[in-house]
GUNUVO-338713 format. One line per field, with one value per residue (C-alpha): x, y, z; residue number from 0. Coordinates in Angstrom, 2 decimals. Layout:
N
east	c(X, ...)
north	c(Y, ...)
up	c(Z, ...)
nuba	c(NUM, ...)
# end
This chain:
237
east	c(4.19, 6.95, 6.75, 8.47, 8.73, 9.34, 8.89, 6.46, 4.95, 2.77, 0.53, 3.49, 3.69, 5.82, 8.82, 6.65, 5.12, 8.64, 9.65, 6.61, 7.38, 11.01, 10.30, 7.09, 5.03, 1.47, -1.31, -0.20, 2.88, 2.72, 4.24, 4.33, 4.27, 5.55, 3.00, 2.03, 0.86, -1.56, -4.35, -6.86, -5.80, -8.49, -11.35, -13.13, -12.56, -8.78, -8.53, -11.00, -8.93, -5.75, -7.36, -8.63, -5.11, -3.51, -6.14, -4.86, -1.24, 0.12, 0.71, -1.17, -0.47, -0.34, -0.26, 0.83, -0.81, 1.20, 0.55, -0.63, -3.80, -7.01, -7.40, -9.64, -11.87, -12.92, -14.04, -17.47, -16.84, -14.03, -14.76, -12.81, -11.45, -8.94, -5.84, -2.61, -3.90, -4.76, -7.53, -7.24, -9.42, -10.46, -12.89, -14.49, -14.02, -10.26, -9.24, -5.49, -5.43, -5.16, -4.69, -3.22, -4.82, -2.35, -1.53, -2.50, 0.11, 0.40, 1.93, 4.24, 5.85, 5.72, 7.14, 5.10, 5.07, 3.22, 1.92, 2.39, 1.54, 1.19, 3.38, 3.20, 3.14, 5.79, 3.80, 0.57, 0.03, 1.08, -1.51, -4.21, -3.45, -3.51, -6.73, -5.03, -6.09, -4.79, -6.04, -6.43, -6.06, -2.52, -0.85, -1.88, -4.19, -4.32, -6.77, -4.51, -1.45, -3.24, -4.30, -0.75, 0.63, -2.16, -1.33, 2.34, 1.43, -0.26, 2.99, 5.21, 6.69, 8.38, 7.79, 9.92, 9.43, 7.87, 6.31, 6.03, 5.83, 8.09, 10.91, 11.73, 13.10, 16.72, 16.87, 15.61, 17.82, 18.48, 21.06, 18.20, 15.86, 14.68, 16.71, 13.73, 11.72, 12.02, 12.28, 11.33, 7.82, 7.52, 5.35, 7.55, 4.84, 4.77, 8.57, 8.88, 6.23, 7.93, 11.18, 9.62, 8.30, 11.65, 13.52, 11.15, 10.50, 12.40, 12.55, 14.72, 13.57, 12.20, 11.22, 10.10, 9.42, 8.49, 11.91, 12.41, 15.80, 17.23, 19.56, 20.18, 19.98, 21.15, 18.68, 16.11, 15.92, 14.48, 13.19, 12.09, 12.67, 14.44, 12.51, 13.62, 12.36, 10.97, 13.58, 15.77, 17.24, 17.65, 16.21, 16.82, 13.80)
north	c(26.86, 24.41, 21.74, 18.38, 15.32, 11.62, 8.24, 5.36, 4.71, 1.63, 2.50, 2.90, 6.49, 6.18, 7.90, 10.80, 11.08, 11.17, 13.81, 15.95, 15.66, 16.64, 19.63, 20.72, 20.81, 22.06, 21.30, 24.34, 22.30, 19.82, 16.34, 15.10, 11.32, 10.08, 7.30, 4.13, 5.94, 3.02, 5.13, 3.84, 0.19, -1.86, 0.58, -0.31, -0.45, -0.57, 2.42, 4.35, 3.62, 4.77, 7.94, 8.79, 8.41, 10.48, 13.18, 13.80, 14.27, 17.84, 17.98, 17.93, 14.98, 15.44, 12.03, 11.17, 8.05, 4.84, 1.23, -0.08, 2.02, 2.86, 6.13, 8.48, 9.27, 5.59, 5.97, 7.50, 9.50, 11.70, 15.21, 17.39, 20.68, 23.27, 23.32, 25.20, 25.95, 22.40, 19.84, 17.40, 14.76, 15.16, 13.57, 16.36, 14.49, 14.08, 17.52, 16.98, 13.91, 15.30, 13.28, 14.60, 14.31, 13.20, 16.03, 18.81, 21.50, 22.76, 25.98, 25.50, 28.74, 30.15, 27.05, 24.83, 21.05, 18.55, 15.29, 12.13, 9.07, 5.34, 2.34, -1.39, -3.74, -6.45, -8.28, -8.12, -11.85, -12.70, -10.27, -11.66, -15.28, -14.42, -12.45, -9.18, -5.85, -5.09, -2.16, -2.24, 1.55, 1.43, 2.75, 5.89, 5.00, 6.72, 9.32, 10.28, 10.41, 12.68, 14.97, 15.16, 16.10, 18.63, 20.27, 20.43, 21.98, 24.79, 25.64, 25.12, 21.99, 23.88, 23.36, 23.75, 20.17, 16.76, 14.60, 11.05, 7.56, 5.70, 7.13, 7.66, 4.44, 5.63, 6.35, 3.08, 1.98, -1.42, -2.20, -2.23, -4.53, -7.59, -10.56, -12.91, -10.74, -11.50, -7.99, -9.21, -9.78, -6.33, -3.84, -0.79, 1.20, 4.02, 4.30, 4.43, 7.17, 9.15, 8.79, 10.58, 13.30, 13.75, 14.25, 17.04, 18.69, 21.60, 21.20, 21.81, 19.01, 15.51, 13.47, 9.82, 6.95, 3.33, 1.65, 1.63, 3.29, 6.75, 7.86, 10.24, 8.84, 11.58, 14.47, 12.23, 12.04, 8.69, 8.77, 6.21, 6.86, 10.18, 13.33, 16.56, 20.08, 20.41, 21.83, 23.06, 21.06, 17.50, 16.49, 13.20, 11.63)
up	c(11.03, 10.11, 7.43, 7.91, 5.69, 6.22, 4.54, 4.88, 8.29, 7.62, 10.56, 12.96, 14.24, 17.39, 15.80, 14.71, 18.18, 19.66, 17.15, 17.99, 21.70, 21.12, 18.84, 20.61, 17.45, 17.17, 14.71, 12.74, 11.80, 8.92, 8.56, 4.97, 4.65, 1.29, 0.89, 2.76, 5.84, 6.11, 7.55, 4.97, 4.97, 6.71, 6.02, 9.26, 13.03, 13.19, 10.87, 13.01, 16.12, 14.38, 13.06, 16.54, 17.94, 15.17, 15.51, 19.04, 17.95, 17.88, 14.14, 10.83, 8.53, 4.76, 3.09, -0.44, -1.86, -1.51, -2.49, 0.89, 1.19, -0.62, -2.48, -0.50, -3.49, -3.42, 0.21, 0.65, 3.81, 2.44, 1.23, -1.17, 0.13, -1.01, 1.18, 0.45, -3.03, -4.08, -3.73, -0.82, 0.85, 4.50, 6.94, 9.01, 12.29, 11.66, 10.37, 10.86, 8.53, 5.01, 1.81, -1.43, -4.84, -7.49, -9.85, -7.47, -6.86, -3.28, -2.01, 0.97, 2.11, -1.39, -3.08, -5.40, -4.85, -7.03, -5.56, -7.64, -5.57, -6.13, -6.93, -7.59, -4.60, -4.80, -2.10, -4.12, -4.58, -1.04, 0.31, -1.97, -1.01, 2.68, 2.40, 3.30, 1.76, -1.72, -3.78, -7.54, -7.54, -6.12, -9.29, -11.17, -14.05, -17.44, -16.17, -13.26, -15.50, -17.95, -15.11, -13.73, -17.14, -17.73, -14.40, -15.32, -18.67, -16.75, -14.95, -18.02, -16.48, -13.69, -9.96, -6.86, -5.75, -6.32, -3.61, -4.95, -3.52, -5.92, -8.05, -11.73, -13.21, -13.48, -9.74, -8.30, -5.37, -6.89, -4.22, -1.71, -3.65, -1.75, -3.08, -2.95, -5.38, -9.10, -10.51, -13.99, -12.61, -11.00, -12.87, -13.52, -15.32, -12.77, -12.54, -16.34, -16.53, -13.75, -15.69, -18.66, -16.37, -14.60, -17.88, -18.91, -15.57, -14.03, -10.24, -7.18, -4.89, -5.45, -2.41, -2.54, -0.14, -0.95, -0.75, 3.03, 2.84, 3.50, 0.74, -2.12, -5.66, -7.98, -7.55, -5.83, -2.04, -0.93, 2.63, 5.19, 8.88, 8.60, 9.34, 7.67, 7.39, 3.88, 1.55, 4.39, 7.27, 8.44, 11.83, 13.58, 15.22)
nuba	c(0, 1, 2, 3, 4, 5, 6, 7, 8, 9, 10, 11, 12, 13, 14, 15, 16, 17, 18, 19, 20, 21, 22, 23, 24, 25, 26, 27, 28, 29, 30, 31, 32, 33, 34, 35, 36, 37, 38, 39, 40, 41, 42, 43, 44, 45, 46, 47, 48, 49, 50, 51, 52, 53, 54, 55, 56, 57, 58, 59, 60, 61, 62, 63, 64, 65, 66, 67, 68, 69, 70, 71, 72, 73, 74, 75, 76, 77, 78, 79, 80, 81, 82, 83, 84, 85, 86, 87, 88, 89, 90, 91, 92, 93, 94, 95, 96, 97, 98, 99, 100, 101, 102, 103, 104, 105, 106, 107, 108, 109, 110, 111, 112, 113, 114, 115, 116, 117, 118, 119, 120, 121, 122, 123, 124, 125, 126, 127, 128, 129, 130, 131, 132, 133, 134, 135, 136, 137, 138, 139, 140, 141, 142, 143, 144, 145, 146, 147, 148, 149, 150, 151, 152, 153, 154, 155, 156, 157, 158, 159, 160, 161, 162, 163, 164, 165, 166, 167, 168, 169, 170, 171, 172, 173, 174, 175, 176, 177, 178, 179, 180, 181, 182, 183, 184, 185, 186, 187, 188, 189, 190, 191, 192, 193, 194, 195, 196, 197, 198, 199, 200, 201, 202, 203, 204, 205, 206, 207, 208, 209, 210, 211, 212, 213, 214, 215, 216, 217, 218, 219, 220, 221, 222, 223, 224, 225, 226, 227, 228, 229, 230, 231, 232, 233, 234, 235, 236)
# end
């Protein structure tokens, strides 16, 4: 089993299919997607078609929650299971599509990774005006935040890695912000909370997506199209 990691896919999986073909992966291998996989976006036919396609791919997807998808616990057909030591959400007919629960700590090859998903959508109002899906649950609420912090208390605020969608406030890639977006109107609640966590937490790795760029910001690795081996090597897709 090998564990890989990449950024947002937004329902586009061609680069992952090419990667799987190149590396000859199997469903024993894992591809972590750092939010906005988009698998639970429409919540009807088009999602079913996508899930059927992904279920045939030779890899297992492990998806962190983003801001362009519904949380699985709000969808009736998902079931909770224990996977790599933590609670996840799975549909029985698509066993290679696995969704993280925020605050759960997963064991990957003996290393502990906590999942902390969610972010604010800068396109929120555009999506609402156009009648496109937007999810009120996109950011972690107070209950989720309390659970994350309780889980970190249990491990004395020390993990090997963090798998988040957005980043702590001090590590935002401001140089990549969209110029047409007024940042003063963007809700930074999640980033500010992650900033408090980051200052207290002991960790080796912190991976995030969300910003559609591939770069290192201090100790935080922001990922988009790159595919790497978790905690080890970098692989080009």
